[in-house]
N, C-alpha and C positions, 0 to 999 in steps of 0.2 A: 674342128667339128663340134667338140663339146661346148665351146664358147658360143657357137651359132645356135646350138640347141637351147642353151640357157637364155640367150637373147630372145629367141622365138617364144620360149615359155613365158618370159617376163611380159612381152608385148601381148601375148594371148590372154594372160591373166588381167593385165591392165584394160584391155578391150572389153572383156567380159564384165569387169567391175563398172566401167564407164557405161556400158549398155544397160546394166542392171539399175544404175542410178538414174539413167534417162527414163527407163520404163517406170521406175518407182515414182519419179517426179511427175510424170504424166498421169499416173493413176491417182496421185494425191490431188492433182488439179483437175480431176475429171469433171465433166459438165454436170451441173446441178439441174435436176429435172424440176424446173420451176415454172413450166408452162401453165400449170393450173392457176398461177397468180394473175394470168391475163384473161381469166374467165369474165364474161359480162356481169356475173353476179358474185359478190364476195360475201362469204359467211364468216362471222367472227363472234367470239364470246367477249363481252365487255371486260376491260381490265378490272381486277379486283373481285371478280365473281368467284365465290368459294365452290369448288368442285368436290365437295365432301359433305357428309351429313351423318346423323346418328340413326341407329335402328329405330323403327317405329315412327318416323317422321316423313313428311312430304316436302318435296323440293321443286322449284321451278327454275330451270336454267335458261336465262335470256340469250337469244341468238340474234345478233344484228344482221339484217339482210340489206346489202347495199347494191343497188342497180347501177352499174357503170355503163350500161348500154344507152344508145341514143333514143330508144323508144320505151314506152311503158311495157312492163312485163307482168303476166298473170302466172304465178308460180304455185306448184303443188309440192307439198312437203311429206316425206315419208321417213321412216326410221328403221334401223337394224340394230339389234342388241346381242352382244355376246355375254353369257353369264356362266363362265366355267368354274363354278364353285365346287371344290372337291374336299371331302372329309375322309377320315379313315374308313368309316362304315359305308358311305354312299355319296353319290353326287347329289348336290342340292340345286334344284331348279329355282333360281331367284330372279325373276323378271321384275325390273324396276320401272321401266318407261311405260307410262299409261297412255299418253297421247301428245300430239303437237298442237299447240293453241296459238293461232288458228292453223289449220292444215292447208288452207289456200289463201293466197295473199296477192293483192294488186300493188305493185311497187312502181311508182312513177320514175321516169328517167332521171338519173343523177340524184336520187334520193335514197334514204335509208328507212326501213321499217323494222319491226321486231316481232319474232315469234318466241314462244317459250316451250321448252321440253319439260313436261310434267312427269315427275318421278315419285314413286312411293317406295320407301325403304322399309321392307317388312322387318318385324321384330326379330325373326329368326336368322337374319343375315349376319354372319360372323364379322368380328372386328378385322379391319384391314382388307376386306374384300374390295376388289377393283372391277367394276363393271365397265364394259366398253360400248359406247353408244355412237352410232353414225347417223347423222342427219343428212338426208338427200333432198336436193331441190332440183326440180325440172319444170319445163314449161307446161302449164296446164291448158293454155289456149294458144294456138299457133295462128298468127295473122298471115294471110297469103302474101302480104307485102314484106314480110320478114324473111331473111335468108334461110335456106334449107337447113343449115347447120344447127339452128336453134331447135329444129324439130326433134333431133336426137340428142341435144345437149343436156348435160346435167352436171351439177357440182355437189360436193359433199364436205362435211366437217365431222371429224371424229374426235371424241374426248373420252377420258377415263373419269369415272365418278367413284370416289373411295368412301367406303363405310367405316366410320371411326366412332369409338365409344368415348374417346378423350380428345382434348385439344390437339390439333395437328402438330403443334410444336413439341409435343411429347414423343412424336414419331420421327420428326425430321428437323434437325437444326443445322444441316450441312448444305452449303451452297452447291450449285452445279459445278461440274468440272469443265474448265475452259479449253483444255487441250492446247495446241500451239497453232499460231497463224502460219500459213504457208503462202509464200509469194509465188505467183504464177507468171513467169516470164516478164518480170518487171523491167529488167534492163532492155529487153527487146521492145516491149510496148511503149517504153518511155524514152526512146531515142528521139530527141528533139532536133529537127532539121534547122538549118541556118535561117534565121528570121522567124522561126516558129515560137510558139508559147507552150509552156507545160500544161496550161489549162485546156489545150486542144486535144490532149491524149489522156488515157486512163489505163489503169491496171487492176487486176483482180487479186483478192486475197481469199483463201479458203480457211474456214475455222470449223473444227469438229467439236461439238459440245454434247454432254450427256449428264444425266442425273439418275443415280441408282436408287434413290429413296422415293420421294413423292412423285418425281417425274418432271420433265420440262413443261413449262406453261407458255412462256413468251420470250421474245427478244426485242430489244429496243436499241437501235443505233444511236449513239450519243455524240460521237466525234469522228470526222468533221461534219458540218451541217449538210453538205451536199453528197454524202455517202449514199450509195444505193445498196440495199440489202435484199437478197433473194435466197430462197431455201426450198428444199424438197418438201413435199407435203408430208406432214407428220401428225400422229394422234396427239392431241393436247394431253399432257400427263405421261407421255412415253418415257420409259426407262432406257430406251435404246439411243443410239447415236443419231444426232441430227447434224447435217452438213449445211453450213452457211456460206454464201458467196457474197463478198463485199466488193463493189466496184467504186473506185474513187479516182480523183484527178491525180495526174503525175506530179502536181505541185505539192501534194500531201505525202508525208512520210510517217504518218501515225494514224491510228484508228482505234475506236473504242466501242464495244457493244456490251450492254448489260443483259444477262441471261437470268431469268427468274423461274423458280420451280413452283409447284402447286402450294407449297407451304409458305411462300413469300420470301424464301432465301434468295439473295441476289449475288451472282458472280460478276465481277467487273473484268471483262476480257480486253486487255490492251495490247496494241501492236505499236512499237516505236515510242517516241517521247510524247505521250499524251498530256496536255495541260491538266493541272489539278482541278481547275474550274469545271472541266468536263464531267468528272466523277461527282463533283459537289452538286451539280445542277439537279440531280434526281434524288438527293438525300432526303428532302422534306417529303416527297411523294412516297419514298420507300418507308419512312418512319410511320406515316399515316396508314399505309397498307399493312404494316406489321401489327399496328394496334388493332386494326379491323380483324385480322386473322386470329389474334389472341382472344378477342372478345366473342368471336362468332360461335365457338363451341363451349363457352364458359357457363352456359345455362343448361 
């Protein structure tokens, strides 16, 4: 009887561990909420745009507006701003955004236009303050021939703007943290049937990245060429975790993504045997960006 109890206890423990591993694996490979990437309008900040400035200066942050819809769109732009500056004595109301130029825009089908977020950094704003700005775009004029979903549609882009009194490299010289790649049912997704080809199937990888200093700015898939990158919406400059989902052919057993923070520090996140040429391909662009960041606050 005692032996039966020991065997039962062993199998119960094994089953619980197995179940926990399954649940943990599924949670790690949870669906990335990337539906916003399919919006008819894409808002983005051009690569290399400095999202920082000195007290007592004015800044204009360019925002590219790409119309991916089949018709021309007339868009209206609005903004929201959070300014939670706190000091020992009192809270400081430090509103930086002045206006969006222009606040209405006609964007032709499959074309890109640009608006600018005009900011004024008051002299009293303290060093290392991070203001959070959200740009919202929605339809200004709704054509009766357009589908109803456009009537209530909107998209947005959020970024942090940091007030600095010195060069940003004095504050952040550490690249983002890559975390670890997680395979999502690769063996199941890449079971090639007789007469089939590996190029006909694909599998997913999950990568969690974060930057505790200046914050995450952008991602760039480097290898392989046909890799698809999707991610949850995140504020540019966030110090929180961002989840990336990479989908690639079952013919590939390696992947590489470059993750850059607001200070220009770049982390090379590799999965599997990535060719050295993949990391070398962005070296010159990285050096030029570094030089620009170093010179931007030198005056």
